[in-house]
N, C-alpha and C positions, 0 to 999 in steps of 0.2 A: 864600393860595397856598403859603406856606412850610410850613404845617401839612399841606396835601395832599401836597406833595413828600416831607415827612418820613414820612407814613403810607405812601406808595407805596414808599419805601425800606425801611421796616420789613416791609411785606408781601413785597417782593422778596427780602429777606434771609431771611425766614421760609420762603419757598418754596425758596430755595437750600439752607437748612439741612435741610429735609425730604428733598430729593433727595440731598443729600450724605450724610446719615445712611443712607439706603437704599443708596446706592452703597457706602459703607464697610462696611455689613453684608454685602452680597454679596461684596465683595472679601475681607473677613476670613473669611467662610465658605469661599470658594474656597481660601484658603491654609491655614487651620487645620482645616477640616472635610473637605477633599478632597486637597489637595496633600501636606501633611506626613504624614498617616497612611499615604499610599501611597508615600512615599519619593521623591516627584517634586520638580522644581524648575522654574524658568522664567527668562526674561530680566529686565531691569530691576533695581531695588533689591531686589526679592524674591529674585531669583536670587543677588545678592551676599550677602544676609543668610543664605540657605540654605548657601552655601559657608562663610561665617564660622562659622555654627552648628555645622558639622562639627568645628570646632576649639575653639570657645568654648562651654562648657556653660551657656548662658543661654537664657531663653525667647525665642522668635522676636519677640514684641512689643517686648521691651526692646532687642534688637539692632536691630530695624527703627526704633525711635524714635531710637536713637543715630545710625544712618545718616542718617535724615531731618534731624536737627538739624545734622549736619556739612554736608550738602548745602545746607541752608537758610542757614547762615553763609557758605558759599562763594558762593551766589547773591547774598547781600546785599553781599558784597565786590566781586564781579566784574560783577554784572548790575544792581545798583541797587535802589532801594526799590519800583519798579513791579513787578518780577518777584517781589520778596519778598512783596508783598501777595497775589499770585496763589496762592502755595503755603503761606502761613503757617497758614491755617485747617486745611487737611488735614494739615499736619505735626503738629498737636496732636490732631486729631480721629481720624484713621485708626489710629494706634497705640493710642489708648484703646479703640477698638472691637475691635481685634485682641486686646488684653488680655482683654476681656470674653468674647470667643469662645473664647479659650484656657481660661478658667475653666469655661465651659459644657461643653467637651470633647464636642461633638456631631459625629459623622461621618456623611457622606452615604451611603457604601457600606457594606453589611452585611459584606462581606469584601473583602480587597485585590484590586483590579483596576486595573492601571496604565493600560490603554487607556481604560476608562470614566473614570478619574480625570483623565487628560490632557484628554479632551474636555470634561468638565463643569467642570474648573478653568478652561479657556479660555472657556467660556460665561459663567460667573459673573464672572470677572475682566474679560471684555470688556464685560459689562453695567455693571460698576462704572466702568471707565474711560470708557465712552461717556456715562454720566450726568454724570460729572465734567466732561468736555470740553463737553458740551451746556450746562451751567450756567456755563461760562466760567472754570473753575478748573483748577488743575494740582496734581499730586502733587510732593512734594519727592523726585524720583527721577532717572532717567537723562535725562529731558527737560531738566532744568536742567543736568546735566553736559554734554549735547550743546551747549547754548547757550553755556556757558562755553568749551568747546573751540573752537567756531566763532569766538567773539569774540576769543579770545587766541592760538589756534594755527592754526586751519584756516578762515580766512574764505572760501576759495575753494570749500568744500564746502557743500552744502545741509544743513539740519537733519535731514531725513529720512534722508539717507545716513549722517550721523554717528550718529544714533540706531540705525540698522540695524547699523552697525559695532560700537557699544558692546554691544548685545544679543547680537550674534554672538560677541563676545569672551567675554561672561559665560557663554553656553551652551557654548562650546568649553571654557572653564575648568571648567565643571561636569562635563564628560566625564571629566576627570582625577580628580575627587573622587567622583562617584557612578557613573561608568561611561558608556560610549558609548550604551547603550540609553536611559538616563535622559535624556541630552542630546538624543537624537532625539525622545523624548516631549515634552521642553521645547519643541522646535521646533514640534511639532504644536500645543501649547498657544498659542504665540505667534501662529501663523497664525490660529487660532480667535479669539483676542483681537482681532486686527486687524480681522477680518471682523465681529465682533460690535459693535465701536465704530462702524463704518460703518452697520450696521443700526440701532443706537440713534439715531444722529444723522439719518440720511436714509432709513431704511427699506430694503427689499430691492431687489436687482437694480440697484445704482447704484455704479459704480466711479469715474466721472469726472463732475464738475460744471463748469458754466461760471458764473463770477461776473462780473456787470456792476456796476461800482462808480462811483457819482457822488459825488465828494468835493472839498472845497476844498483838500485836502492830497494831490492826485494825485501829485505828484513824490515825496513821502515814502512814500506807499503803494506806488508802483510800484518804488521802490528797495528796499523791504522785501521785496516779492514776488520780485524778481530776485536780490537778494543773500542774503536769509535763507531764503526758501523754495526758491529755485532754479528758478522757473518763468518763462516768457516772458510778457510783457504787451504788449497792443496798446492804443492809445488813439484816441479820435475826439472831435471837437468837436460838442456837441449844444446845442440851444436850448430853454429852458423856455418854452413857449408862453404861459403865464400872465404870467410876469415879463419875458419876452423877454431873459433873461440867458443868457450863454454859460457852458457847463460842459464840463469834460473828463470823458469816460467811459472807464474802464479796463475791459478784458476779459481774463480769464485762465482757462485750463483747469487744473484741479487735482483732487486727491483730496478726498473729503469731510473728512478730518481736517485737511488743509492749509487748507481753506476756513474752518474754525473758527479757526485761527491768524490767517488774514488778517482775518477779521471782528473778532477781538479787537484786533488792531493798529490797524485802521481806526477802530474805536470809540474807542480811546485817543487817536488823533490828531484825529478830527473826529466829535463826537457827532451832528452833523446829516447825516452821510453816508447815502446810500441804496445798499443792496446787494441785487441780485436774484440768486437762486440758481436755475439752470436745469439740470435733469437731462439728462445726455447718455448716450445708449445706447451709442454706440461712437465712438471717435476713432482715425483712422488717421494715424500720423505717428511722429515720433521723440520719445521722452520717457517718463518714468516713468509706468506705468499705461496707456500708449497701445498700440493694436494696430499691429503691423508693417505699414506701408503696402505692402510688397512681397509679403506673403502673401495668397493667395486665400482 
C-alpha cells in the first residue's frame, strides 16, 4: 500500500514538473522573446523587475531571481512553511528557464510592433499562469506580497482587491519610467493574462462558478472564503443516504481563479472534502464579477 502511494506521488510530481516546465517556458518566452525586445512591461514581479532593470544594468533573469528570493524569504517569515512550499519550486525553476531563454535570444516578431507584442505577451503569460494555478502552485510574486499585506496591514480587504491595487501601482509607476503609452499597453497585457488564466482552468465563456463544498472543516473553510477571498457563503445541512451521517454543505459564487484558491485551502484542511464546480452563465447581484441586478 505504501509503495503504491509512493509511486502515485512520484507520478503526480512528474506530471506537475512537466506542466510547470511547459508553463515556465511559455512565461519566459513571453518576457524575453516578446515583452523586452518591444520595450514593454506588465504588472506583477515582472513589472517591478522591468522598472529596476532601467536603473541596474543586469540581465532580467538575475534581477528576477533576486526579487523572487526576497519575496520567498518574506513569505517564510510572515506566512509560514505552508505558503513557502507552494512557491519554493517555481522560485528556483522559473528564473533558470528565463536565463536559458535569454541565452537563446529568440524573438517572436520579425520587427517591433507594440500592439502585437502586448497581445501575445498576455496570451503566453496567461497560459503560463493558468497552468501553474491549475497544478496548485504559485509564483514568488505579487500574490505573496498581497497575502502578507492582508495578514499584517489590511485584513479588511480581499486578496483580489489587494492584488489589483499592487498591479495598478506597478503599472502606474511604469508610466513614469517607460511612458504612458507603454503603461497602457501593460494594462492590455494584464487583462489578456487574466482572461487566459480563466480559459486554461475552466475553458471558454465562464466568468463565475458556483462551488458546493462538503467538508468536516466547514467553519474554517467558510471563514477563509469570507475573510481571505471576500465572498459570501451560504450553508445547508445534508444527509448522506448511505451512511445516514449529517454534513454541512457550503455554497459560494466566485471567479474561476478564486475557486482554485478555495480548493487549495480546503484540500489543506480536509483531504476528504468533496467540491463540486458548477458553471454559471450569469449572476445578477452585487459583487465582483456579477451583473448589475438593476440593469436590463
